C-alpha positions as CSV (number, residue, x, y, z in Angstrom):
1,M,85.8,9.5,-17.3
2,S,84.0,7.5,-14.6
3,K,80.8,8.6,-12.9
4,F,80.5,9.4,-9.3
5,S,78.2,7.5,-7.7
6,L,76.4,6.4,-4.0
7,F,74.4,3.7,-2.3
8,G,73.2,5.3,1.7
9,K,70.4,3.7,3.6
10,F,69.5,6.9,6.2
11,T,67.5,5.4,9.5
12,A,63.6,7.0,10.7
13,Q,62.4,7.5,13.9
14,E,60.0,5.2,14.6
15,G,57.2,5.6,12.1
16,E,58.5,8.0,10.7
17,R,60.4,7.6,7.6
18,D,57.1,8.2,5.1
19,R,57.9,11.6,6.3
20,L,61.5,10.8,5.2
21,V,60.6,9.4,1.7
22,D,58.9,12.5,1.0
23,I,61.1,14.8,2.6
24,L,64.2,12.4,-0.3
25,L,61.4,12.3,-2.7
26,E,61.6,16.9,-2.5
27,A,65.5,16.0,-2.8
28,A,65.1,14.0,-5.9
29,D,62.2,16.5,-7.6
30,S,65.0,19.5,-7.1
31,M,68.1,17.2,-8.3
32,R,65.8,17.2,-11.7
33,N,67.2,20.3,-13.0
34,L,71.2,19.6,-12.2
35,D,72.1,17.8,-15.9
36,E,75.3,17.3,-13.3
37,C,73.0,14.7,-11.3
38,E,72.1,11.2,-13.5
39,I,70.0,10.0,-11.3
40,Y,68.6,9.9,-7.8
41,L,66.0,7.2,-6.6
42,V,64.6,6.5,-3.3
43,N,64.0,3.2,-2.2
44,I,62.4,1.5,1.1
45,S,62.9,-2.0,2.2
46,D,60.0,-4.1,3.6
47,S,61.6,-6.0,5.6
48,E,63.3,-2.5,7.1
49,P,60.2,-0.3,8.6
50,N,62.8,2.6,9.2
51,A,65.4,2.3,6.6
52,V,65.3,4.6,3.2
53,Y,67.9,3.8,0.2
54,V,68.7,6.6,-1.7
55,Y,71.1,5.3,-5.2
56,E,72.7,8.2,-6.8
57,V,74.3,9.0,-10.0
58,W,76.5,12.7,-10.4
59,R,78.7,13.8,-13.6
60,N,81.5,13.9,-10.3
61,E,82.7,14.1,-7.5
62,N,82.4,17.1,-6.8
63,A,79.1,18.7,-9.1
64,H,77.9,16.6,-6.3
65,Q,79.1,18.4,-3.3
66,A,78.9,21.7,-5.1
67,S,74.9,20.0,-4.7
68,L,74.9,19.8,-0.8
69,T,75.7,23.7,-0.5
70,L,72.3,25.0,-3.0
71,E,70.1,26.5,-1.2
72,T,66.7,24.3,-1.7
73,T,69.0,20.5,-0.8
74,Q,70.2,22.4,2.3
75,A,65.9,23.1,4.0
76,L,65.9,19.8,2.5
77,I,68.6,19.0,5.2
78,M,67.5,21.1,8.1
79,R,63.8,19.5,8.0
80,A,65.1,15.8,7.3
81,K,67.6,16.0,10.7
82,P,65.3,15.9,13.3
83,I,63.8,12.2,12.1
84,I,67.3,10.8,11.6
85,T,68.1,8.9,14.2
86,G,71.4,7.2,11.7
87,M,72.9,7.7,8.7
88,E,75.6,4.6,6.5
89,R,78.1,5.5,3.4
90,I,77.2,2.1,2.2
91,S,79.1,2.0,-0.5
92,T,80.7,4.6,-2.9
93,L,81.1,3.5,-6.8
94,T,82.0,3.7,-9.7
95,T,79.5,3.8,-13.0
96,M,80.8,2.7,-15.9
97,G,77.7,3.3,-17.8
98,G,73.9,0.5,-18.5
99,K,70.6,1.8,-18.9
100,G,69.9,5.5,-17.3
101,V,73.5,6.8,-17.9
102,P,75.4,7.2,-21.0
103,S,78.2,4.9,-21.8
104,N,81.9,6.9,-20.0
105,S,85.1,6.4,-22.9
106,Y,88.2,5.3,-21.4
């Protein structure tokens, strides 16, 4: 079975990108205890001073959805909402394997 992956972009209010990065890194840290979350990377772009990109790999889509209901996740979402001006799901992907992710059986 293939992995469920997301690539998303958050746009922060002017001057709030670092604060949003800190919140998303807290989210990444909270995912360390979830076996279902295989990768949670927080990225910034030199050419977009208010953008934060997140790449996630999950065991399956249900695991991702369940993570959104966790108390820790809900608390982080509430902290981030006031400084987010936009969110974009760039792509939903099917990860087949590679460095950092075990290969899938077909």
